[in-house]
C-alpha positions in Angstrom: 12.4 5.5 -7.6 13.3 8.6 -9.7 11.8 11.4 -8.6 11.3 14.1 -10.5 10.9 17.9 -10.8 6.7 17.6 -11.2 6.6 14.8 -7.8 9.0 17.3 -6.1 6.9 19.7 -7.6 3.0 18.0 -7.2 4.5 17.2 -3.3 5.5 21.0 -2.1 1.6 21.8 -3.8 0.3 19.0 -1.6 1.0 20.1 1.3 1.1 23.5 0.6 -2.2 23.1 1.8 -3.3 23.0 5.5 -5.7 20.2 4.6 -2.4 18.5 2.9 -0.5 18.7 6.4 -3.2 18.6 8.4 -3.7 15.1 6.9 -0.6 13.7 6.4 -0.7 14.7 10.6 -3.5 12.7 11.3 -1.9 9.7 9.3 1.8 9.6 11.4 -0.8 10.5 14.8 -2.5 7.2 14.4 0.7 5.5 13.5 1.4 6.8 16.6 -1.3 5.2 18.1 -0.8 2.1 17.1 2.3 2.0 18.3 1.7 2.3 21.2 -0.6 -0.1 21.4 1.6 -3.0 19.7 5.2 -1.4 22.0 2.6 -1.8 25.6 2.1 -5.3 24.5 5.6 -6.4 22.7 6.9 -4.6 26.4 8.9 -2.1 25.3 10.4 0.2 28.1 7.9 3.0 29.8 10.1 5.7 27.7 9.3 4.4 24.7 6.1 4.1 25.3 6.2 7.6 26.6 7.7 9.3 23.3 4.8 8.0 20.9 2.6 8.6 23.3 4.0 12.5 23.6 3.9 12.2 19.8 0.9 10.7 19.3 -0.9 13.4 21.6 1.0 16.8 20.5 -0.3 14.9 16.8 -3.8 15.3 18.2 -3.1 19.1 19.2 -2.2 20.4 16.8 -4.0 19.4 13.9 -6.8 20.7 15.9 -5.5 24.3 15.3 -5.2 23.3 11.8 -8.9 22.9 11.8 -10.3 25.9 14.2 -12.2 27.4 11.5 -14.1 24.0 10.6 -17.3 24.6 11.8 -17.2 27.7 9.2 -17.1 25.6 6.2 -19.2 23.1 7.7 -22.5 24.9 8.2 -21.8 26.8 4.2 -22.1 22.8 2.7 -25.2 23.3 5.2 -26.5 25.5 4.1 -26.0 24.3 0.4 -27.0 21.0 -0.1 -30.3 22.4 1.3 -31.0 22.8 -2.2 -30.7 19.4 -3.4 -33.6 18.3 -4.6 -33.4 14.6 -4.5 -35.1 14.7 -0.3 -33.3 11.7 0.0 -29.9 13.5 -0.1 -30.7 16.8 1.5 -32.0 15.7 4.8 -28.7 13.0 4.8 -26.3 14.9 4.1 -27.0 18.3 6.4 -27.6 16.0 9.0 -23.9 15.2 8.1 -23.0 18.8 7.9 -24.8 19.9 11.1 -23.0 17.2 13.1 -19.7 17.8 11.8 -20.9 21.5 12.9 -21.4 20.8 16.1 -18.4 17.9 16.3 -15.3 21.4 15.1 -17.1 23.3 18.0 -17.0 21.4 20.4 -13.2 20.3 19.3 -12.7 23.5 20.6 -12.9 23.7 23.7 -11.4 20.2 24.0 -8.4 21.9 22.9 -8.6 25.1 25.1 -8.6 22.5 27.8 -5.9 20.3 26.1 -3.3 23.3 26.3 -4.5 24.8 29.9 -6.0 27.7 28.1 -9.2 27.0 29.4 -10.2 24.5 31.6 -14.3 24.1 31.6 -15.7 21.9 34.3 -18.1 20.0 32.4 -15.0 18.6 29.3 -15.9 15.0 29.3 -19.2 15.6 28.8 -18.3 18.1 26.0 -15.5 15.3 24.7 -18.1 12.9 24.7 -21.0 15.1 23.5 -18.6 15.3 20.2 -17.9 12.1 19.4 -21.4 11.5 19.2 -21.8 13.8 16.9 -19.0 12.6 14.7 -20.3 9.3 14.9 -24.2 10.7 13.8 -22.8 12.8 11.0 -20.6 9.4 10.0 -23.4 7.8 9.8 -26.0 9.9 7.9 -22.8 9.6 5.1 -23.2 6.1 5.3 -26.8 5.9 4.9 -26.3 8.8 2.2 -24.0 5.5 0.9 -26.5 2.9 0.8 -29.3 5.2 -1.1 -26.7 5.8 -3.6 -26.1 2.0 -3.9 -29.2 1.8 -5.1 -29.8 5.2 -7.3 -26.2 3.8 -9.5 -27.7 -0.4 -9.4 -30.9 1.8 -11.4 -29.1 4.2 -13.5 -26.6 1.2 -14.3 -30.1 -1.0 -15.1 -31.2 1.8 -17.9 -27.4 1.7 -19.5 -27.6 -1.2 -20.2 -30.8 -1.5 -21.5 -29.9 1.6 -23.8 -26.9 -0.6 -24.3 -29.1 -3.3 -26.0 -31.5 -1.8 -27.8 -28.6 0.1 -29.4 -26.9 -3.3 -29.8 -30.5 -4.5 -31.9 -30.7 -1.6 -34.0 -27.8 0.5 -36.5 -25.4 2.3 -34.9 -24.7 5.8 -34.8 -21.3 6.9 -34.1 -23.6 9.7 -31.6 -25.1 7.1 -29.7 -22.1 5.0 -29.3 -20.1 7.9 -28.4 -23.1 9.3 -25.6 -23.0 5.7 -24.4 -19.6 5.3 -23.1 -19.8 8.8 -21.9 -22.4 7.9 -19.9 -20.8 4.7 -19.1 -17.5 6.8 -18.0 -19.4 8.4 -15.9 -21.1 5.9 -14.2 -18.7 3.5 -13.7 -16.8 7.7 -12.0 -19.2 7.7 -9.5 -19.7 3.9 -8.6 -15.8 4.2 -7.5 -16.7 7.2 -5.6 -19.2 6.0 -3.7 -17.4 3.3 -2.9 -14.2 5.0 -1.9 -16.8 7.0 0.6 -18.2 4.7 2.1 -15.4 1.7 3.1 -13.7 5.3 4.4 -16.9 5.4 6.7 -16.9 2.5 7.9 -13.5 2.7 9.1 -14.0 6.2 10.2 -16.7 5.3 12.1 -14.7 2.3 13.8 -12.8 5.5 15.8 -15.9 7.5 17.8 -18.0 4.4 18.2 -14.8 2.7 20.7 -14.4 6.2 22.2 -18.0 5.5 23.3 -17.5 2.5 24.6 -20.5 1.1 21.7 -17.3 -1.4 20.3 -15.3 -2.5 22.0 -12.0 -2.7 20.3 -8.2 -1.8 21.0 -6.1 1.0 20.4 -4.2 -0.4 18.1 -7.2 -1.2 15.8 -8.9 2.0 15.7 -4.8 3.1 15.3 -5.0 0.8 12.2 -8.4 2.5 10.7 -7.4 5.6 11.1 -3.8 5.6 9.1 -6.3 3.3 6.4 -8.9 6.4 6.2 -6.2 9.2 6.9 -4.1 7.6 4.0 -7.6 7.2 1.7 -8.3 11.5 3.0 -4.8 11.8 1.6 -4.9 10.5 -1.7 -8.2 12.1 -2.1 -7.2 15.7 -2.1 -3.5 14.7 -4.3 -6.2 13.6 -6.6 -8.1 16.7 -6.8 -4.7 19.0 -6.6 -3.0 16.4 -9.9 -5.2 16.2 -11.5 
């Protein structure tokens, strides 16, 4: 493997963003969560297990500092989503943003409690409510994803009809170029929709388990968190270095 200046520049550019650092910490946090489970199952020494458990806890708190003002971002996104013409996408979009807004808002109380800055008497209920809001937001995103799949299927069918119409008639360079542009756009939209749907599906495991709706163990939760963290890191990397 050859390390180039361009590669190092891209890496520094990624780490120069709050989102980039937060997602990297998230990946390590969920790896630690998985590794604690693995060490426990293997009968590792208590001090070894505790070291990784402490890393998981401290990274979790550190990430919360990165996300302190996240509610503002989701509030703005929710307002913008109100302008979406498609009713289904508008409703699911606003629901997702509202859920994430509330989740990150409750997270501020959880952080304050974790670092002993402010001990709320009902912190367990607040944390549980936040997890429900996160799961609600993911569910809205999954519903939106299913609806997008339907829309993409219709677009694909219409594109196939256009392709056949061009094949049975005289082809012009403009028509062929337009068809190729539409095919590329459709392929990109299908990839993005599937990518987001898979990420949401794995993410849903985490709050579902925390709320007791799903009987997954800590190992599965850790793996799910690593997968979605890597997917988020990959998306952010591509966005920065496109």
